[in-house]
N, C-alpha and C positions, 0 to 999 in steps of 0.2 A: 283721264283717271279711271273711268269706268272700263275702258278698253284694257288698261294695264291690269286691273283687277281680274278681268276675264282671262287674260293671258296667264296670270299667276294661278288662278283656279284650274285652268286647263293643264298647266304644267304639273300642278300638284296631283291632279287626277291621273295624268299619264304616269307619274312616278309611282302612285299607289297601285295602278294596274301592273306596272313592271315588278313591283315588290311582290304582288300576289302571284305573278308568274314564277318568280324566283322561289317563293315559298312552295308552290305546287311542284316545281322541279325538284326541290330538296326532299319533299315528302316522297316523291316517286323514287328518287335515288335511295333514300333510307329504306323504303319498302323493298326495292330490288336487292339491296345489300342484305337485309334481314332474310329474304327468301334464299339468297345464295348461301348465307351462313347456315340456315336451316338444312338446306340440301347437303352442304358439306358435313354438318354434324351427323346427319342421317347416314352419309357415306362412311364416316368414321365408325359409327356404331355398328354398321353392317360388317365392316372389316374386323372389328374387335370380336364380334360374335362368331364370325367365321373362324378366326384363330382359336377362340375358346372351344368351339365345337370340334375342331381338328384335334385338340389335345384330349378332350374327353371321349372322343370316339375310340380311343385305345382301350378304355377300361369300362366294362359294363357295370361294375359296382359303383363307379362314381359318376355315371351318366347324369347330366343336368346338375351336378354338384355346384359348378360355378354359377349357374343361373339361380339356384336356391340361395347360395351364400350371398350373392349380390343382393337378392331381394331381402334376406334377413338383415344384412348390413345396412341397407337403406332404411329399413324399419327402425333399427336401433338409432341411426343418426337422426331420424325424425323425432324419436322419443327424447333424444338429447336436446332438441331444438337447434341442432347444428346445421350450418349452411352446407355441410358435406353432401347432404341428400340432394341438393340442387346443383351440384357440380358434376358435370359429365365425367370428369377425370376420376372421381370416386368409383363410379360404376365400371369404367374402363379397367381400373386397377383390380377391382373385385373379380371381374370376369377373366382377367388374364393372369391371375396370381400364380397359377400352376404351369405356365407356359414352359418353364425350365425343365419340366418333366419329360419333354421330348428327348432329352439327353440321358434319361434314366433307363437302363435295360428293362425289357419286358419281364425278365425273370424276377426282378425285384418288385416291379409294379404289381405283378399278378401273384406274388408269393402268398400262399394261404396261411403261413405261419408267421410269427413275429420275426422281424429282420435281425440278422446278426449285427454285431457292432460295425463290421466293415460295410455291410449293406446300408446301415443307417447313415454312415459317413457319406456314402455315395448319394443317398436320397437327400441328405442335408445340403447338398450342393445346388439343388434346383432353384432356390431363390436367387443366388448369385448368377447362375447360368441364365435364368429368365431375364434378369436385369441387363445382362450383356446382350441378349438377343434383341431386346427392345431399345437398347441404348441410342441408336441412331434415328429412332422414329420420333420426330419432333412433336407431332400432335398429341402424343401420349402424356407429355409433361409430367405432372405429379403422380400420374398412375404408376409410373415406374418405381416410385418410392414404396407403394403397396406391394408390388411384385418382389422387391428386394427384402422388405422388412416384415412380411406377414407372419414370420415365425419367431420374431423377437418376443421377449417376455418382459412383463412389468418389473420383475426382480433382477433383470439383467442376465438370466441364464439361457436366453434364446440364441438364435443364430440368424444370419451369418456374422453380424457385427457386435453382438453382445450389448446392444443398446438397452437402457433401462429407463423406466418412468416416462417422463415427457420428452425424453430424447427420441422416443419412437414416434414417427408421424401419426397424427390422430387417426387418419383413415386406416392405417395398419392396425392400430389398437382396436378400433371398431371391428375390423375384419377378423381379428383373432377370436373374438367372442362368437361371431357368426359362423366361422369355420368350425369351431369346436362343437357348436350346436348341431351343425349338419353332420359332422363326423360321428357324433354320439347317437343320433337318431336315424341313421341309415345303416343297413347291413354292410359289413365288410368281410373279406375272405377269412379273416382271422377271428371275427366275433360278430354276434348278432346285434341289432340295434337295441337301444334302451328306450324307455318311455320319455316323453317330453318332460314330465315331472322330474324324473331321475337326472335328465340332462341339465335341467335348470339347477338342481341341487349341486351337481358337480361344478357347474360354472360359478355359482355363488361361493362354494368352498375355495375356489381358486382365485377369488378377488384379492388383490394385493400381492399375489405371487405371480401367477401366469397373466392375470388380466388387470387392467386399469379399474380400480374400484368404482369410479364414477360411471364408467361404461356398463359395468355389471348392474348398477342400480337402474340405469336407463333400460337395459335389456329386461330386467325384472318387471318393468312397467309395460312392456309389449304384451298384449293379451294373447292367450293361447289361440284364440280364433284367428288372429292375424297370421300366426305361424302356421297353423293348420291349413289356412287358405293357400299360403305359398306352397306347402307340400302337395296339396291337391292339384294345384296348377302344374306342378312339375311331375305329376303322376305317381307320387309316393303314397298318397292316401286315395281310397276310392269311396 
């Protein structure tokens, strides 16, 4: 009987050691997969930033525009308490929003006066063109929705699809506020920058027409210091 008990104990101990080895192997496997995913994610981000920089290299006036807008948009998403800020697809979409402008002639991009109706029509094609350019890139996923819909309006008067309200993807609605903030507070060929306070007032006035009112409320809660820090990082303020 004693011998049988010893055999049982020995077998149980052996099984326990085997389970520990399995657990250790699983931990190493999960660690290796996490590291591979992290390297892959870093590679994706490097690719997206390279594409974004290639687009912005064409225009000195909008240099680092995508970088600033991405940072503003993530700040707004955090102020909303939204998980968008933790989703890499959000930043990918913010950075690549203007990739369709590669098809816009330089004469229109660099024009120092307001665009003619025909020129505005050509410019308004860039969200659709951008979505087509990125269509076959699987890793971008939801980022492509930002590229296509970043000029939609809350009241339905935007483009290219005339979406309204919550039909517009949330990330694109956040982006619209961030994009307008940057457009207003940086110099453009056809007009000088306005103050941050004036930009805030313009955005608040457009809540419920151009912008989702809840996102405007979240934007209003982002402190000036956070916005100015982003601008200093991008070299807009000294």
